[in-house]
Structures are given as C-alpha cells and as structure tokens.
C-alpha positions, 0 to 999 in steps of 0.5 A, a space after each residue: 739835674 743841671 749839675 750832672 749835665 757837664 759830667 755826662 758831656 765829658 763822659 760822652 767826649 772821652 768815651 768817643 775818644 776811647 772808642 776811636 783809639 781802641 778800634 783804630 788800634 785793633 784795625 792797625 795791629 790786627 784786622 788790616 794786616 790779616 786782611 792784606 795777608 789773606 788777599 795776597 794769599 788768595 791772589 797767589 792761589 788764583 795765579 797758581 790754580 785758575 780753578 781755585 774758588 776764592 774764599 771769604 774772610 771776616 777780616 776782609 769784610 770789615 777792613 775798610 774805613 766805613 766799617 771802622 767808623 761804624 764800629 767806633 760809633 757802635 762802641 760810643 753808643 754802647 758806652 752812652 747806653 751803659 751810662 744811662 742804663 746804670 743811672 736808670 737802674 739806680 733810680 729803680 733800686 730806690 723804688 724798693 726803699 721806704 723814703 717816707 719812713 712812716 708807720 703803716 696806714 698812718 695818715 699825713 696832715 699838713 703839720 707833717 710836711 716839714 718833717 717829711 721834707 726834711 727827711 728827703 733833703 737829708 738824702 745824699 745830693 746825688 739821690 736828691 736829684 733822682 726822679 722819685 725824691 724830687 717828685 715826692 718833695 714837690 708833692 709835699 711842698 704842694 700839699 703844705 701850700 694848698 692842702 688839696 689832694 688833687 693839686 698834689 696828685 697833679 703836681 707829682 704827675 707833672 714832675 714825672 711826665 716832665 722827667 719822662 720827656 727829658 729822658 726821651 729827649 736825651 736819647 736823641 744823641 743815641 738815635 742820631 748815632 743809630 741813624 748815622 751808622 747806616 748812613 756811613 755804610 751807604 757812603 761806603 756803598 757809593 764809594 765802592 760803586 764809584 771806584 768800580 765804575 772808574 775801573 770799568 775800562 779794565 773790566 772790558 779788557 778782561 781784568 775784573 779784579 779791581 771791579 770786584 774789589 770795589 764792589 766788595 767794599 760797597 756791599 760789605 760796608 752796607 752789610 756791617 752797618 745794617 747789622 750793627 744798626 739792628 743790634 743797637 736799636 734793640 738796646 735803645 728800645 730796652 733802655 727806653 722801656 726801662 725809663 718808661 717803667 721808671 716813670 710809671 713806677 714812680 707815679 705808683 710809688 707816690 700814690 701808694 706811699 703818700 697821696 693815699 695817706 693825705 688828709 686835708 
C-alpha cells in the first residue's frame, strides 16, 4: 500500500488546484458580476420607490470570499471521497470472485499452501495490494508455518482490523475539511459583524445600508458553510460504511473460502 500513497498525495494536491481554478473562474465570470448587477438594480429601485420591498438573490448569498472558499473545500472533499469510494468499490467487487479457485468442499492441507500462494501472487500488482488478497496470503503463509487453524484465523483477523484502522485514519483529511468549512463560515460571520460595528456611526445618522450589507455577509457565510457541511458529512458516513462493510465481508470471505477447509 505504500507505493500508492504518493499517487494519492499528488491526486489530492491537483484536485485542490483544479477545484480552486474552477470555483474562482465561476465566481469571476458569473457569480460576482451577477451579484453586483442585482445589488445595483435593487439600489436603483429603492431610490425610485421608497416602498420597494428588497428581493433576495442566490448570487448575493454566495458572492463573498468565505462562501467561495467553502465551495473550493467542498469540491476538494468530494474529489477525495470519489477517489476512496472508487477504490473501496473495486475491492468489494473482488469479493465476488473465487480467488482460491478450489473445487467445492475440497480440504486444504499444508502441502497445498505453495500453490495457493502462487495463485495470489500471479494477480496484477494493483490487485495484490487490496485487502482480500493480502489477508488471504497472510493466512496461507501462517498455515504453512504453524499448521494451526486458530493462528490462521487470528492472523487474517489482525490484517483486516489493521486495514480498517488504516482506512479510518485516512479519512482524517476529509474530516478536517468538514471541520474547516463551518470554521470558514464563522470567519465570515466575525468579519461581517466587525464591519457592521465599524459602520455603526452611519446607522446612527440614518444610513443603514452598510450595516445591513455587512450583516448579510455574516449570516450568508454561516448559512452556506453549515449547509455544505451537512451534505458533506452525509457522504463521509456513507464512505465509512462502505469501508466497514469491506472489512467485515473480507473476514467472512476468508472464513468461508479458506479457514473452514483447513486440515492440520
């Protein structure tokens, strides 16, 4: 698995750059111009008609830098989730194959371990790094060395548990992003409230435009950040569920296709 780590690291770096480029381009070419045009139109309507009820626009809600940052982080997290979800799905597909290629109900003795290990080692290098082939190979080698079924079961279970812990630890970057998004939203809240307080003297004089605009930044940034965080956490839990099922199903596969057939 170590040889895949640099690939994943490069993928994460480039996915962050691509997410930033896409979101920033969308903000520069569409969202901020639309928001500016809408606000100018609303200001003109208010001057022409004091009783005009100000409308809301989605472009205005998401126009600020904090919301842009939240969308960049969201796309980055989704790209990592997609990468890990695709790898997990590929490993789940492997559970549907008969890697041992043994006749039904055929017992397995110590003399068969060399051939079984060779079959697993003939798999493509990418597949050999998956959980199921690694756990099977470890179980076969342990049986060849000890001829003890209990030791084989323990070795296979340890591999599956360590893999589950590894996958759990690798989700830390996604959980960090899910934590960072609301934090960015709260930064926008603090910035907006600070700007509003800085223009309090104008509100006393009767001009509340600046105060309302700053408070809009505060509330909109928090709203978008929390909304994105809710959606992102749902997909994080779905990925975690997939990974837990992979570990559990791998243990059952090894028990059914190998351990139950062993004879000392």
